[in-house]
C-alpha positions as CSV (number, residue, x, y, z in Angstrom):
1,M,-39.9,28.5,-10.8
2,R,-39.2,24.8,-10.9
3,H,-40.8,22.5,-8.3
4,S,-40.8,18.8,-7.8
5,G,-44.0,16.9,-8.0
6,Q,-43.8,16.3,-4.3
7,E,-43.6,20.1,-3.6
8,D,-46.5,20.7,-6.0
9,H,-48.6,18.1,-4.3
10,Q,-47.8,19.5,-0.8
11,T,-48.7,23.0,-2.0
12,E,-52.0,21.7,-3.3
13,V,-52.8,19.8,-0.1
14,L,-52.1,23.0,2.0
15,R,-54.1,25.1,-0.4
16,Q,-57.1,22.8,-0.2
17,E,-56.9,22.7,3.6
18,L,-57.1,26.5,3.6
19,I,-60.1,26.5,1.4
20,D,-62.0,23.6,3.1
21,G,-60.9,24.2,6.7
22,Y,-60.9,28.0,6.8
23,G,-63.2,29.0,4.0
24,L,-60.6,31.0,2.2
25,L,-60.9,31.7,-1.5
26,P,-58.0,30.9,-3.9
27,Q,-57.6,34.6,-4.6
28,Q,-57.3,35.4,-0.9
29,I,-54.6,32.7,-0.5
30,L,-52.6,34.0,-3.4
31,R,-53.0,37.6,-2.4
32,E,-51.8,36.9,1.2
33,A,-49.0,34.7,0.1
34,I,-47.7,37.4,-2.2
35,A,-47.9,40.0,0.5
36,D,-46.1,37.7,3.0
37,Y,-43.4,37.0,0.4
38,H,-43.0,40.7,-0.4
39,A,-42.6,41.4,3.4
40,K,-40.0,38.6,3.6
41,V,-38.0,40.0,0.7
42,K,-38.2,43.6,2.2
43,S,-37.0,42.4,5.6
44,Q,-34.1,40.5,3.9
45,E,-33.3,43.7,2.0
46,K,-32.5,45.5,5.2
47,E,-30.2,42.7,6.3
48,Q,-28.3,41.7,3.1
49,P,-26.4,43.7,0.5
50,Q,-28.4,44.3,-2.6
51,E,-26.3,41.9,-4.8
52,V,-26.8,39.0,-2.4
53,L,-30.5,39.8,-2.2
54,A,-30.9,39.9,-5.9
55,L,-29.2,36.5,-6.4
56,T,-31.2,34.9,-3.6
57,T,-34.5,36.3,-5.0
58,A,-33.6,35.2,-8.5
59,R,-32.6,31.8,-7.3
60,E,-35.9,31.4,-5.4
61,A,-37.9,32.5,-8.4
62,G,-36.2,29.8,-10.5
63,L,-34.3,32.3,-12.7
64,I,-31.0,30.9,-11.6
65,I,-30.4,27.1,-11.5
66,D,-27.5,25.7,-9.5
67,Y,-25.9,22.7,-11.0
């Protein structure tokens, strides 16, 4: 997945806030983020046709680049 430097910086700031402010471990953050993303995809699956979901998910994962 391609991200801008600004997005990467923002992600790092948020991650560090979770670690410093809430005592979370990096593994906990990643595990919960993956679980949340999985739930989001599953809920979209119920609302969208499979083809649209596959394209959206692939685009979000950086597998499809729009020019």
